[in-house]
C-alpha positions as CSV (number, residue, x, y, z in Angstrom):
1,M,117.7,79.0,106.3
2,D,113.9,79.6,106.4
3,S,112.2,76.4,108.0
4,G,108.9,77.8,107.2
5,A,110.0,77.7,103.6
6,E,111.4,74.4,103.7
7,K,108.2,72.9,104.9
8,L,106.3,74.7,102.1
9,N,108.3,72.9,99.5
10,E,108.1,69.8,100.7
11,A,106.8,67.1,98.1
12,A,104.1,65.7,100.3
13,L,102.4,69.1,101.2
14,L,102.6,71.0,97.8
15,P,99.9,71.1,95.6
16,P,99.9,68.1,92.8
17,H,101.5,69.4,89.7
18,A,102.5,72.7,91.6
19,Y,105.6,73.5,89.4
20,R,103.8,73.3,86.3
21,R,103.0,76.5,84.9
22,N,99.7,75.7,83.4
23,H,98.5,74.4,86.9
24,L,96.2,76.7,88.6
25,H,98.1,76.7,91.9
26,Y,101.6,77.2,90.3
27,E,100.8,81.0,90.7
28,L,100.3,80.8,94.4
29,V,103.6,78.3,94.9
30,C,105.3,81.0,93.2
31,Y,104.2,83.7,95.4
32,V,104.9,81.8,98.3
33,N,108.5,81.0,97.1
34,C,109.2,84.6,96.5
35,L,107.8,85.7,99.7
36,A,110.1,83.3,101.3
37,G,113.4,85.0,99.1
38,C,112.2,88.2,100.3
39,R,112.1,87.1,103.9
40,I,115.6,85.7,103.3
41,S,117.0,89.0,101.9
42,G,115.2,91.0,104.3
43,N,113.2,92.9,101.4
44,A,110.4,94.3,103.2
45,E,108.8,96.0,100.5
46,G,108.6,92.5,98.3
47,E,107.5,91.0,101.5
48,T,104.3,92.9,101.9
49,L,103.7,92.8,98.1
50,F,103.9,88.8,97.9
51,K,101.9,88.4,101.1
52,D,99.2,90.5,99.6
53,R,99.0,88.6,96.3
54,I,99.1,85.4,98.5
55,E,96.2,86.4,100.5
56,R,94.0,87.5,97.4
57,F,95.0,84.1,95.7
58,I,93.6,82.3,98.7
59,A,90.5,84.4,98.8
60,A,89.8,83.8,95.1
61,H,90.5,80.3,95.1
62,P,89.3,78.4,98.3
63,A,91.5,75.4,99.1
64,T,89.9,71.7,98.2
65,S,90.1,68.9,100.2
66,E,93.5,67.9,99.1
67,L,95.0,71.2,99.3
68,I,93.8,72.2,102.9
69,K,97.3,71.3,104.7
70,Y,98.9,73.4,102.0
71,Y,96.5,76.6,102.4
72,E,96.8,76.2,106.4
73,A,100.9,75.8,106.1
74,V,100.8,78.9,103.8
75,T,98.3,80.9,106.2
76,D,100.4,80.1,109.2
77,Y,103.6,81.2,107.4
78,I,102.3,84.8,106.0
79,T,100.5,85.3,109.5
80,P,103.0,87.1,112.0
81,T,103.7,85.2,115.2
82,R,102.8,87.2,118.2
């Protein structure tokens, strides 16, 4: 299992109302979960696609104070370890 994906889906870390389709951050949460699925399955093309979408979303919608920890965790997840 992908421990980073597990962390990103912890209720305490998720944006409020993260699974409501009419909520702004639903899109980001879906992108993150699609990225996790691509990583688990080894789909490199999908991984690149969803990383790009996440980065564009974050650039267009900066974190509010209640979302800083989630955004940090997402950024850590999409940033390759060196």
